[in-house]
N, C-alpha and C positions, 0 to 999 in steps of 0.2 A: 319623416324621410330618413332613410338609413344613412348614417354618417360614412364619409369616405375614409376607408382604412388608412390610406397613405397620409391623409390630412391629420388623422388622429396620431399616427406614429410620429409625424413631424412635430406636432404640438407637444407630445410627451418628451421627445428628444430636446426640444427647445427649453422645456421646463426643467429637465435634468441639468442641461448645460447652464441654465440660469442659476440653479442651486449651487453648482460648483463655483461659478463666478462669484456669487455672493459670499461663499465660505472663504475664498482666497483674496477677496478684495481687502486691501489694507485698512481702509476706513471703516468697513464693516467689522473687521477684526478689532479695530480700536473701540468701537461702540460696545462690542461684546466684552472686551477686556475691562472697560469701565464698569460694566455691570458685575463682572467677576470681582473686581476690587471692592465694590460696595458690599459684596457678600463675604469679603475677607479671604477670597481665594487668590492670593497674591501670586503664587507660583504659576497657576494656569494663565492668569492675566499677563504675567511677565513673558511666558512662552509665546503668546499671541502677539504681544507688542514688539518683541524682538523680530519676529517674522515681518510684521508690518513696517517697522522702522528700517529694516534692511532693504525694503523696496523703495521707501521714500525717506532717505536719511536727512533731507533738508526740511521736512515738514515739522514745524515747531510744536504743533499740537501732539503729534506722535512722540516727539522727543520728550516733551514735558510729561506725558503720561507714562512713558517708559521709565523716566527717573522716579516718578511717584511709585511705580510698581516695584522698582528696586528698593525704595524706602519702606514700603509695606512689608516686603520680604525680610528686610533687615530688622524691622521692629519685631516681627514674629520670631526671628532668630534670637533677638535679645530676650524675649519672654522665655525662650527655651534654654537660656544661659549659654547659647552657642555664640560667644562674643566675637571670636575671630571671624567666623562666617558672616556675622552681622557687619563687622567692619568692612569686609570685602564688598558686601551689597551696597553699603553707603558710599564706598569709594567708586563703585560703578555709576551710581547716581551723580556723584561729584564730577566724574569725567565728562558727563553730558553737559553739566552746567557748572564749570569751574569757578564762576563768579558768584555763586549762591552760598552764603555763609552757613545756612542750616545743615547742609550736607557735611561740612567740616565739623560742626557741633555734634551731629549724630555719630560720625566716625570717631571723634575724640572721646565721647562717652563710652562707645563700644571698646575702644582700645584701653580706656581706663579700667574697665571691668575685666578685660583680658590680661591685665597686669603689665601693660606696656606703658608705663607712666610717662617716659620721655616723649614717646610718639603721641600719646594722648595730649600732653601739654602743647606740643607743636601744633596739632590740629586745632585745638581750642584757641591758641594765640593767633593763629591765622584767621579764624572766624572773627575774633575780636578786632583784629586790624581791619578786616573788610567791612564789618557791619556794626562795630562798636560794642560796648558792654551790654550784656543781658544778665538777668539774675542767674540763669542756668549756667552760662559760661563761667561766671565768677564763682559759683558754687563748686563746680567740678575742678576748677583751678585751685580752689581752696582745699578740696579734698586731696589733691595731689600734693600740695604743700604740707598738709597735715600728716599724710602717710610718710613723708620723708623727714618729719620731725621739725619742720619750720613753722612752729606754732604762731609766732607773731605775724608772719606774712599771711598765714591761713586766716587768722582772725580778721586782719585788715580786709581781705577779699570778701569774707563773709559779711562784714558790716556794710560794705558797699552793696552787696547783693540784697541784704535785708532792707536797706534804704530804698532800693528800687522796687521791692516787693515785700510789703510789710507782713503779709500772711505766709511767708515762705518758712513753714515750720521745720523742714529738714535743715535749712541753713541756721535758723534760730537755735535748734537743738544742738547742732555741732558747735556753734559759737559759745553756747553756755558750757558745753563740755570742755572746750579749749580754755575758757577762763578758769575753770576748776583746776585743770592740769597746770596752767601757767602759775597759779598760786603756789604750787608745790614744786614744779620742775624747772622754774626759771633759772635757779642757781645751781642746777645739777652739773656734775662733771660727766665727761663722756669717754668711752673707749670703743675700739673698733677691732673687728676681725674680718675675715674674708666674706662672711655671710651675714654678720650681725653688727649692729651699732647699739651700745649699751649706755644708758644714762643712769646715774646713781647719786643718791643723797650723800651729803658729807659724812654721815654716820657710817656709811659702808666703806670698808677698807678697799683700796684700789687693787690689792692682790686678790681679794675675793671676787671683785668684778672681772679680773682677768681669768680666774679659774672658772667662773660661770660662762664666759665666752668660750673657753676651751671645751667645757662640757656640752655646750650647745652645738659646737662643731661636730662633736661625737654623735649627738642626736641627729644632726643633719644627715650624716652618713648612714646611721643605723636605721632610722625611720624611712629614709629614702630607699634603702635596699628592700625593705619590706613592702612598701607601697609603690615602688617603681616611679618615684617622682622626686626630683631635686630642684626646688624652687630657685629661680634665677635672681629674684629681687633681694636686696639687703633688708633684713628683718629687724625692726626696732625692739629693744628690750629695756624695760624700766624697772629699777629696783627701788622700793619704797620702805618706809617704816610702816608698821601695821596701821597706825592712825592715818597716815597720808594715803595709804592704799584705800581705806574706806572712804576718805574724802573724795578721791578721784573716781572710784568705781561704783560706790554705793553698794558694794558686794556684801554678801552675808558674812557673819563672823567666822564661819567655819571654812571659808574659801582660802585655799592655799595658793591661788594664782588665777589669772584671767588672760584669755586671748581675745582681743576685739579688733584685730588688725595690728596690734602691738602686744608683745608678751609683757604682762605686768605681774610683778612678784612682790609680796610683802616679806622682806628678809629680816626686818627688825634689826636686832643687834648681832646677827650672825657674824662670826669671825672667820669661818672656814667652810669649805664646800663639803657637806656631809653627804652620805649616800641618800638620805631622805630628800635633801634639797636637789641633788642631781636627778632623782626620780621625778620630782616636780618639773624640772626643766625638760626632761624627755616627754612628760605628759603634756605640757603646754606647747612644746614644739610640734607634737603630733597634730594638734589642732590647726597649725599653720598648713600642714600638708593636706589634711582633710578638707579644710576650707577651699584650697586651690582645686582639689579634685572635684568637689561637689558644688562649688560656688554658693555655699551656704545652705544648700538643699539637703540637709542630713538630719535624721532624727537624733535627738540628744543621746539616747542610749547607745547608738552606734558610734557617734562621735566620742562620747566619754568612755565607752568601752574600749575603743582603740587606744585612746590616750592612756587609760589605766594599764592596758596590756603592755604598752611600750615603757611606761614608768616603772611597772613592776619587774621589768627585766633588770632594773638597777636596785630598786628597794621594794621588797615584797612583804608588807605587813599582813597580819592574820586577817582572814575573812570571817570575822566573828558574826556579824549581822547576817551574812548569807548562810552560814552554817546553821544558825538557829531557824531561819526561815525555811531552809530546805527540809528540815525534819518533818514539817507539817505542810510542805508545798505552799507556804504563805508568801508567794511571790507578789511583787507589784505588777500590775498590768503593763505590758509593753506599750500599749496605746497611750497610756498615761506618761510613760517614760519617753515618748517622742517629743514632748515639750521640754522647756528648760527646767533645771534643777534648783535655780537660785531661790525660789520661793519655799523650798522644803526646809523643815526643821532639821537640826543636825543629825538626829538619829535616823530619820527617814532618808536624808541625803546619803548617809553612809550605806544604807541598803541599796539605794538607787545606783550608786557607783559600783558597788560590789556585784550586783546582779548584772549590770551592763558589762562589766569586765568578764564575768563568767560566761555570758552569752557569746561575746566576741571571741573569747579564748576557745570556746567550743567550735565556733564557726571556722576559725583559722585552722584548728587541729583536724577538723572533719573534712573541710572542703578546700583548704589551702589558701595562701595569700593571693594568688592570681584571681580566684573567684571573689574574694572579699574586695579586692581592688576593682574588679569589674562591677560589683554592686555600687561602689562609690562613683565610678565613671558614669554608670547609668543614672544615678541621682544627679550628677552634674549636667546630664543631658535633659534634665527636667522631669524625669520619671518620679512617680510616687514610690515609697519604699516597697510596697507590695509588688508593683510591676518590676522594679529594679531587681528585687531578689528572685522573682519568678523567672525572669529572663536569664539572669546570671547562673541560676541553679537548675536550669532546665535539664541538664544532663543527669542530675540527681532526682529528677521528678518532684522537686520541692518548690513550695511557695512560702510566703511569710509565715502563715500559720503552721505549715509543715515543719519549718525550722524550729519554731517555738516548741512544738510537740516533741521533736527529736531531742532538743535541749532538756526539756523537762524529764523525759525518760532517762537521759544520761544522768541528770542530777539525782534522780531517784535511785539509780544503781550505785552512785557514788556515796550518797548521804543517807540512803534509806528513807523511811517515811511512807 
């Protein structure tokens, strides 16, 4: 029997309308959003749940899932080093459930990495007051105290954290580091400037400590102009004897300083600020700015090359190792120089630093400070060095390998070989 055309048309229309209804139904959207969250597609899930929740703002299931979607998005932003955006996502989750401590913890951790220590401490203390101590809350409160130089308070919090979670290796490692530092720094004197707080051994003259603070203020302005960043937090600086420096840092004998969240310098029996020491100060301060721009996602050659470039504006020793290598193009592989230099022997370390400086100096001269800064910002957004350079230098038609090739051609023109 031939079907009735009108009946078929009505059936198709009803099917179409049913499909629309299904797509706009808040509870169907909720189910689909859950599947998206399970796949890690937090942004899409968030978009659907916001629509669903706007239709049924009193439904607790929709509300809870929306908070979870904000949390997933916040965690992804944390992985991308986008800490301020992550803090905003966690705050939106917290607004939905203001009595849930975990959202305060998440937001506190994000704010800590975004360098808002006071705000981070406030969030973590609120979570602590609401839900009690947890190993993670105590650990991040300890890190805040450590960064501000309150070592005994930091150690006390860490020991409580470890007592609650015996295999908390990050807390145990930091606690051991603090014990080493306290053995050396407990009796140190302190000095202050607008941007720095300095701790120094009794062997260091107070006038030298003052001159070092003044030089660091110069570095703050000079490096800040180049990289367009002026950090707002006060930066700890610690002056050691050479022996105590090795005790605290376990650094190589050739190391002239270290930045690990604090600027650490072995000044020994120095009595006055020489150009060489001032160059070291500019070098180590540059690491502060690079760390803030890249959130630690920076190949060592670029980090140390920038630090060398700034330090050599003050004190510029000969490039002996580089000159010899350039004659025969016997350079170190940049892929190798992306890792740390601390395991290198003194002679190879000298070459690593000089080659890194030469590369960065070439990049600044050829492409300009804004492009180099853009590379650092790209790294801070979680990009690998190859993508960060390709995006920043697209106007030049260059990528990572292209820059290396241009630098090598330049070195051949300058040094021959």
